[in-house]
C-alpha positions as CSV (number, residue, x, y, z in Angstrom):
1,M,0.0,0.0,0.0
2,K,2.8,2.4,0.9
3,S,4.7,1.7,-2.3
4,L,1.5,2.3,-4.4
5,L,1.1,5.7,-2.7
6,L,4.7,6.5,-3.3
7,I,4.5,5.5,-7.0
8,S,1.3,7.6,-7.5
9,T,2.9,10.6,-5.8
10,L,6.0,10.3,-8.0
11,A,3.9,9.9,-11.2
12,G,1.8,13.0,-10.3
13,S,4.9,15.0,-9.7
14,L,6.3,14.0,-13.1
15,L,3.1,14.9,-14.8
16,L,3.1,18.3,-13.2
17,A,6.7,18.9,-14.2
18,N,6.0,17.8,-17.8
19,N,3.0,20.1,-18.0
20,A,5.1,23.0,-16.7
21,L,7.8,22.4,-19.3
22,A,5.3,22.0,-22.1
23,D,3.6,25.3,-21.0
24,R,7.0,27.0,-20.9
25,D,7.8,25.8,-24.5
26,H,4.3,26.9,-25.6
27,H,4.9,30.4,-24.2
28,H,8.4,30.5,-25.6
29,H,7.3,29.9,-29.2
30,K,4.6,32.6,-29.1
31,K,5.8,36.1,-29.7
32,H,5.7,37.8,-26.3
33,K,7.4,40.9,-25.1
34,H,8.5,39.0,-22.0
35,H,11.1,36.3,-22.2
36,H,11.7,33.8,-19.4
37,H,15.3,32.7,-18.8
38,Y,16.0,29.5,-16.9
39,Y,19.4,28.8,-15.3
40,V,20.8,25.4,-14.4
41,V,22.4,25.5,-11.0
42,E,25.2,22.9,-10.8
43,Q,26.7,21.6,-7.6
44,P,30.3,22.6,-7.1
45,V,32.9,19.9,-8.1
46,Y,35.8,19.7,-5.6
47,A,39.3,18.6,-6.4
48,R,42.2,17.6,-4.1
49,V,44.8,20.2,-3.4
50,V,48.3,18.9,-4.1
51,S,50.2,22.0,-2.9
52,S,49.7,25.7,-2.2
53,R,52.5,28.2,-2.1
54,P,52.1,31.7,-0.7
55,I,52.7,34.6,-3.1
56,Y,54.4,37.6,-1.7
57,R,54.9,41.0,-3.3
58,T,57.1,43.9,-2.1
59,V,55.0,47.0,-1.6
60,A,55.9,50.6,-0.5
61,V,54.2,51.8,2.7
62,E,54.3,55.4,3.8
63,V,55.0,55.5,7.6
64,P,54.4,58.7,9.6
65,V,57.3,59.9,11.6
66,D,56.7,62.7,14.2
67,S,59.5,64.9,15.3
68,C,59.1,67.4,18.1
69,H,61.4,70.1,19.5
70,V,61.2,73.0,21.9
71,E,61.8,76.5,20.5
72,T,61.6,79.9,22.0
73,V,58.8,82.0,20.4
74,A,58.6,85.8,20.7
75,Y,55.2,87.4,21.0
76,S,54.1,91.0,21.9
77,E,51.3,92.3,24.0
78,R,49.9,95.6,24.8
79,R,50.5,96.9,28.3
80,G,48.5,99.8,29.8
81,G,49.2,101.6,33.0
82,D,46.9,102.6,35.9
83,S,45.4,105.9,34.8
84,F,44.1,106.8,38.3
85,K,47.6,106.6,39.7
86,G,49.0,108.5,36.8
87,T,46.5,111.3,37.2
88,V,47.2,111.7,40.9
89,V,51.0,111.5,40.6
90,G,51.0,113.8,37.6
91,G,48.8,116.3,39.4
92,L,51.1,116.4,42.5
93,I,54.2,116.8,40.4
94,G,52.5,119.5,38.3
95,A,51.3,121.4,41.4
96,A,54.8,121.3,43.0
97,I,56.3,122.7,39.8
98,G,53.5,125.4,39.5
99,K,54.1,126.5,43.1
100,E,57.8,126.8,42.5
101,I,57.4,128.8,39.3
102,G,54.5,131.0,40.1
103,N,54.6,131.1,43.9
104,S,50.8,131.6,43.9
105,G,47.7,129.5,44.3
106,G,46.6,129.9,40.7
107,A,50.0,128.7,39.4
108,T,49.9,125.8,41.7
109,A,46.3,124.8,40.6
110,A,47.2,125.3,36.9
111,G,50.4,123.2,37.3
112,G,48.3,120.5,39.1
113,L,45.8,120.4,36.3
114,I,48.4,120.3,33.5
115,G,50.4,117.6,35.5
116,A,47.3,115.5,36.1
117,A,46.4,115.6,32.4
118,I,49.9,114.6,31.4
119,G,50.0,111.8,34.0
120,N,46.7,110.5,32.9
121,D,47.8,110.4,29.2
122,V,51.1,108.6,30.1
123,A,49.5,106.1,32.4
124,S,46.5,105.2,30.2
125,G,48.6,105.0,27.0
126,S,49.5,101.5,26.0
127,R,52.9,100.2,25.0
128,R,54.0,97.0,23.3
129,V,56.0,94.6,25.4
130,T,57.8,91.7,23.7
131,R,57.7,88.5,25.7
132,Y,59.3,85.1,25.1
133,E,57.9,81.7,25.7
134,D,59.1,78.1,25.1
135,R,56.7,76.0,23.1
136,E,56.8,72.5,21.8
137,V,56.6,72.4,18.0
138,C,55.9,69.1,16.2
139,N,56.1,68.1,12.5
140,T,55.0,65.0,10.8
141,R,57.0,63.6,7.9
142,Y,56.5,60.4,6.0
143,R,59.2,57.8,5.4
144,T,58.8,55.1,2.7
145,E,59.4,51.6,3.9
146,Y,59.2,48.4,1.9
147,E,57.5,45.3,3.2
148,R,56.5,42.0,1.9
149,Q,52.7,41.4,1.9
150,L,50.9,38.1,1.2
151,V,48.7,38.7,-1.8
152,G,47.5,35.1,-2.6
153,Y,48.4,31.5,-3.1
154,D,49.8,29.5,-6.1
155,V,47.7,26.4,-5.9
156,T,48.3,23.0,-7.6
157,Y,45.4,20.5,-7.6
158,H,44.5,17.2,-9.0
159,Y,41.2,16.5,-10.8
160,A,40.2,13.7,-13.2
161,D,43.7,12.4,-13.7
162,R,45.0,15.9,-14.6
163,V,47.0,18.5,-12.7
164,Y,45.8,22.1,-12.7
165,H,47.4,25.4,-11.5
166,T,45.5,28.5,-10.3
167,E,45.9,31.5,-8.0
168,T,43.6,32.2,-5.1
169,R,43.4,35.1,-2.7
170,Q,42.6,32.8,0.3
171,H,44.4,29.7,1.4
172,P,42.5,26.8,-0.3
173,G,42.8,24.2,2.5
174,T,42.7,20.5,1.3
175,R,40.2,20.9,-1.5
176,I,39.3,23.5,-4.1
177,V,36.3,24.0,-6.4
178,H,37.2,22.9,-10.0
179,V,36.0,25.2,-12.7
180,S,35.7,23.8,-16.2
181,G,38.0,25.5,-18.6
182,R,40.5,26.5,-15.9
183,H,44.1,25.7,-17.0
């Protein structure tokens, strides 16, 4: 009973496949704008690897090299004085000079005012001061170095009583996929 069920299931599957193929051929012969493409997927065929030898190439590599040193750097800044102190000191000096010259209260007051104005101008005026500071200065240069890099493998393998050679990027292990037409 089980074998009869299996045979009938298999026969039904074959009929369906045959109808599908006939339907495909029927549509293929009619002039349609749409064409159907069918691809056959084959299982990979493996071959035994006889040997694999690494392939190296010498390549140039740019390596950054940092060099640092300390250097003294000059910079300038503006410096201003204290205008209040300048005004007071200038006023006192001007008053003393006015008293000596004029020997009167008006001369003393005039000297004080002139001295205060001059003291204020001198004190509030700015001047440039040059200062020096040690700073670390670094530069990056590039040095060319040459190194060997692994770029692939030269593989020898055996398939159907013939020996084949090919190159691969990865190590193939003990077996490799044989591709028809590969020499």
